[in-house]
Phi, psi and omega in degrees: 000130180284130180280139181202141175248091188292151175280120184300334184280350183244017183276070177227129180079191182283138179260165184259024179223159179262148181239004181201181177225041177295147176266046179224143179294317182238132176228134179238118170270119189210173177230145184300327187262333183304126182295323179289325176297319178300319181300315183288322177299317179299317181298314180297323178292316179300326183267001181055042178262121177283137181218154175276123185267124177237096182284136180239118178285137171256166185302327183284342179257336177181312190204181182254054180295337178289348179257008176290153180300323181296316181287325179296338174286331177283317179212102182295349175273355174066024180253155172240155004273161166236126179255129176252134172241111185052038176076003172271127184280144170240126184251153180076122188299322181293331175283324181296316182288329175293318181297312183295320183297335180290342181279343175226071184300141177094344180286313177251124183294146178209136171202190183295324179294316178299316179301317180298313183285332174296315179292321181299329180271359186266165172267118187235130177095167182278328181249105185305326183296333182292340186239018186293334179286337184255333190230121178295327178299324177294320178298315180300320180302319179286322181291344183291346191305313179298324179288320175302313180300320179294318182291328183282349181301326183262007178267129181300138178299334181292338177294338184277352180301315180275352182291338181292347177273004180300132180301330178269099180295331176300309180294315182301315182299311185290325179290325175294320177299316179299321181290315185284322186260338182059224183290347176297338178295346182248026179298168183305126179064013176294149180306320180296320179294314181297320180295318181292323178294318177299318180296322179296319178304315180290322179297321178299320178297317180298318179290323176298318179298319179294321178302316179295318181298327184274011182307317183234031184225146172278315178239172185300322180272355181131244184270347188240139180298143187223175177296331177294322178295326175297313180300317181283335175302313182287332176292316178300318180295322180294318180291336170295314179298327180279358178066032180235012184300319182292331179291337185259328185238356187305326182257012185240104182297322180300316181291322180295319178290321177298317179300318178298317180296319178300315184289342180275351181284142181298326181295329178294316182290316186280330188254351177238299184296320182286352177259013176295154183215170179299320180298318179293312181299316180297319180295317180293318179295324178294320178297317178302320178293318180298323180298333181265334191239339184268120183306315183292319180288322176302313180297318180299314181291330174294321180297316182285333173296320177296319179295325182293338181274348182277145181289000000 
């Protein structure tokens, strides 16, 4: 294995060094809950590419395996997924699915429109708030806060001792806040609440735009399934988990029919539903309970319901 100390600021796309010595052509370091991991798993399934699966627990699913010394050698930014091709790492999920799709050209449709919508659905940049007007993935990242807080309720506080070594101090700070404060972090006019409401406003615009785009199309690129549809598949599933799917697609027939088509794909069942876990189920059930019983979460969901009714 070639030794290399990668620059954290340039970890996008395929790198020119090896980070492991696996005897597999394709290796995927991923997490069951991670939205970006889901995207790459779906892509590999759509392309019928066999890969060696290396599951990495994140703090919200069980532990901080992404902060182990072994994983930090694979990805010093401590994020998943990381895709290896012949032990060369490819970073960032939107780059990974583009890279993989090139190995079986013609299976997944691609053109400029697909590229645009693939990027529009992605999480772009280090600070999600900076891109919420341009990227639906950034909006989802901000909207995740109530679900993160719900999932962290059953995670031992002692697990957070090593979490402070996370390369992203932004993520480390907010996750510790979610653990210590719980739903109080979303109190009336709290910064987290205001940020999430702003993100929802932008997310609604992105979904409205997609509804209009699908007026005369089965899939985002037209008649054929594409990498952009993979990206939006995982976004649709995430907003279901967040209990806001009806607020975004309830009045849009194009989106409702599109959602049905996404859920009928085998890749959705094998790469998303079959990776469900106790941690995910417990978190979603806790969020459902919070929506009914937690004053702060009730107020937050009332705010976004009001926003969903506005033109």
